[in-house]
N, C-alpha and C positions, 0 to 999 in steps of 0.2 A: 476478639477485637480485645488488646487488654486483660482476656480474660473476663471480661465483665459483657460480654455483647458478643452473641450470635446471629449472622446471616445464614437464613434458611436452615431449614431441618431435614436434612437426608437420612434417611436409612441407613442406622449405623453408627451415627456421629459420635458414641460416645465412644464406642471403640477404635474409631479412626484418632479419633483424641488422643488417645491412650498410645497407639501405636504412635505417636509421631510426639509423643513425650509431653503431653500437654492433659491437664483436667477442662472438666466442665462444673464444679461443683462451685466455683465462683460467678460464674454467669447469671446477672442478671436481668439480660433483656433477650428475646429470641426474636428476631423479625424474619416475616417469610416474603420471598420477592416473588416467586414464582405463582402461575395462576394453579389454584390445587381444587381437584375432580376427585370421586370418590372417597373410599373411607377415610377418617380423619388421622394424622401421621401420630405417630407413636412415639409420645415423649419421656425421655428417657426419666427417672428418678433423680428429683430435685432442681431439675431446670423447675422456669416459669412455662406458664403454659405460650406457646406463640402467637403472635399479632401480625397482622398485615395492616401498614398503616395507609390512612387514602391519600392519593397524587398530595401534594404542597402543605399536608399535615406534618409538623414541628415538634420533634420530642426532645427533653431534655432529662440525661439520666443524671441520681444521683451521684452518679462518680465523675460526673463532670462533661461527658460527652455532648456532643448536639445532632440531633438525626432530623437528616429533613427527606418528606420522601418526594419521590421525584417520578413525572409522566413521563411514559415510554410509547413509543411506535410501535409496539408490540403488545400481547396479554404481557401481565406482570410489575412490578413494580420497584424503581431504582433508588438506592439510597444513595445520601451525601453527610455523610461523616466528619465532625470536627472536634478535634481530641484535645483534652482540657490544657495539652500545650497551646495551642491554637492551629496547628497542622490540618490537611484537610484531604478525605478520599471521595471518591466515588466508586460506587459497586453498581454493573448492570448483570441481571441474568441473561443467561444464552439467547442468543437471536434478537437482540434486544436493541434501542439504540434511544437517545432522550427525545422527547417531543419539544416540541414547542422553542428552540433554541435559535433564540437571537442573533449575528453574526456582531460580537463586541459587548454579545451579552451575559457572562461571566465575571464578577468581580476580579478574581485573580484565577490560575491557572492551581489546579488540584498537584497536588504532593504526591498522589498516588492515584491511579483509575486501574479498575479489573475491571476487565468487559470480554468481548468475545470477541478478539481483534479480526481472526480469520475469519469467521464466519458474518462478522458486521465492518467490515471495514469503513464504509460510508459513514459509519455512525462516528468513528474515532475524525474521519474528514472534518464533519460535524460539527464537532468537539475542537477540533482545532484551527475552525473556521470561527467557533465563538468564542476565542480565548480560553478555553477552560483547559487544553492540553496546552502546555508551552515547550519550548525546550529542555524545563528544568523538570518537568514531570514524567514521573515512573510510571511507564504504561506496561502495563503486569499484562497477559493472555492469561484467559482461564476460561471454563468451557469445554478444551481440545477434546475433540474427539477421533474416530477412530479414520477418518474421511482424510486427515493428515499424516505425509509420509514423518514417521518421529526421527529425530534423531539428528543430524547436520541440516537435514530438510527443511524440518520444522524451526530451528533457529535460522536457517538464511531468511526463510519467507518471513518471520518476525522483525529480524533485524533492519528488512527493506521498510516496515512501516514502523520504523523507529517504535519497537519494542520487544519484548522477553517472557521468557516464560521461567517458573520455577516446578522443580517433585515438588510430587504431594510431600505434606508432612512437613513443607518447610517452615520458617518464622522467615516473616518480611518487616522490614523496621523502616514504618514511612518518615521517609525525610533522609531518609542514608542514600549515601551518592553508590548509584549500582551502573559500572559500563555496562553501554550498551554502542556497536559500533558504528561510529558516524555515518551518517548518509550520505553515500558517492554526491558529489555537485553533475558528475558526468558518467551516462552507462552506457554502453551499446549492449545491445542485443542480437546475436546473428542467429539463423537458424536455416535449414531448406523450407521448403513449399509444403506448406502443414504440418510443421514443426513444433508449432506452438512458442512460436515468437513471441507474437503481437498479443497472444495471453498473457506470456508471462510478462512482458513491459506494462500492460494496461495492470498487472496485480502491484507493481511495485509502487505505481502511485493512486490505488484505490482509497489507501486511506490519509490520503492528503486533499485538501481542497481545492476548486479553482483550479485545476487542473487546464492547460489548452490543448488541447489534441490537433495538429497537426498530420493534416492528411497531404501525401502529395499525390496522388493517384489521379485526380482532378471527377467527372465525371465522362461517361463515353456514351453517350446516346446510341439510343437501341443495342446495347450488351446487356441482356439478361442477367447473365452469368455474373457480371461484373456488377450488376446492381444490387444482386442477393449478396453478391461479397459485401460491397458498402454496407449492408442494412446490416446485415449479421456481426462489423463490428459498430456501429454505431447501436445495434440493441444490447449491446454486454458494456455498454461505457455507463457509469456514473451518471445521472441525469443531471446533476453537478456541473459536468466537465463543458466548457465552451471548444468549439468544434472551425478551423479554419483552413481551410482547405486554398493550399498553396503551395509553389515551389519558391515562393522567397524567405528562406532559412533565415540569411544572416542579421537583417534587423529581427526579429524572433531573440536569435541566442542571444544577442549582446543586448538587447532592452535590460535597462538596471529597473532592480528591485521589484521585477518580475514573478508570478506564481510561476508552479512546476509547469514542464512541457513535454511533451512527449510526440515524437517524428513516426509517422509509420506511411512510407520508407525509403529508407539513403538508394534502394534499388530504383525507385519510380524518379526520386528527386535526379539520380544519373541519368536516366530515360529522356526527361524533359532537359537535361544540360548537353547531353548529346545531339536533341534535337535543334535546340538552339546553336549550339558550336557545329554544326553540319557535318557531323564526325560519322555521321553513316554511308557518310559520300567518299567510297574509296579511294577517288582522286584527290578530293579533298584532302584524306588522311594524310595520300602520299606526298602532299605539297607541304604536310607541315601548320598550314594554316589551321585544320581544326584540331591539331592536335596543343597547340599555343592557347584556343580558343577555351579547350576545354577544361586545359592544369587553369588558367586562370579561372574560372569558376567554381573548379574543385578545389584551389588554394585558399580563397578566401572564406570558404564555409571550411574549410577546416583550420582556418588563423577566426572562425567566430567560434568553433567548437572550443578552442583555446580560449577563448575573452570572454566565454560565456560565464554571469555570474550566478545565471537562473538554476536550479534543479532540472536536468533535460534527460530524459530517457530517451536513446535512439533508438532504431529498428532496422537488422539491412539482411538480406536475404546471403547466407555465404553459396556460392555459385561453384566454386575449383577444383568441386571434389565429384561431378559427375561426369557425364559425356562430354565429350569435345564438341562445343557446336562445329556445325556441319558447313556454314558460312562464315567469310572475315570478319563481317560487321557482327553477327556474334560472339568469336573470340575476342573481337574488340570492348565489346562491353562485359565480358568475363573476364577479362585481364584489366580494364579500370576499375570496376566493380570491387575487384580484389585488391587494387593498390588502394581506391578509394577506404576501405572497409579499415584496411591497416594505416594507412595515415588516420582517421578517426579515432581509432581506438586506441594510440597513441598518447590523444589525451585526454584520454578518457578513465577515470579513477577503478572503474568494473567497467569492465568485460564477461558477456558472457556467453556461452555456443548451447543451443537448445536444440534438440536431438531425441523424439519420438517422447514428446512432453515431460525430458528432463532437462532440466537447467546443469551445467556443467559450469563452474565460474574457472574463466580462467586468468583473470585478474580478478584482486580484490574480495 
């Protein structure tokens, strides 16, 4: 940093700096963040001995940089660094998040945060909840390993979290504006059974606090398989998320100044709407009474999506590509779900189709 401060002493630091067109000769302080076990790290000639600052301790360098060691919820130490010009950044080691951050506990958002965005999206959510990451914070993902697909998929996942990354050797200027794709306000995630659509939807909000998870399936007494599905979904969600089990989506969608919301799923919402409209009954359907009642419900839902000011991610099944249902009621559900998906998609800035665990952007 600014040629005077080095965070973490990885093997080959001097060679890596040379490849990036930089030099370590001016470095006056080396700070370690990873817990160190085994032989002492090899210190390149000319560098000062590396130190790990105790949690909460502050240092002021002769260059004017101010350093504060940040306690973590995993082994290691994070560092908050203030530059001579007043800009502040936060660096967190891999797999770590800050410990003891109360809501509203940060005096002002950092200009730059470097952290394990993909491995610890919950830590980014906590930083947002505390006001340490705001709309103007440049969130830079580091510590990216080989578990994440490279290229467009990497950047798509980071953009969903409001973050970006840079190639090795890049120089980043704190406070410089960098364009990150705007987070879509409304997203529809489509997919077949066990396609990974719910996991994709949850991943899109994992880096945000106070998410409201709306489960439209409800409880099914005595159905062990359904209970197992519900338990698996609950286990996967961040503990800070709230859950509401309801099909009354319109007031939730149109709530003002509300946190992000995930709806899983519209197919189950349609099942409930068809129950209420009597749409499964062939005679009521042919009479026109059930279609009118169902159209009123679906129209209200689509209008609520159009009016939504909160961030919404909705999940729905894509059922029109498989076997034609054997019953008239089954074909009716398939057709109505196709129409509902199309109507909701028309109101969304971002539409994804998930197949075999792979998300294909259809819009946005």
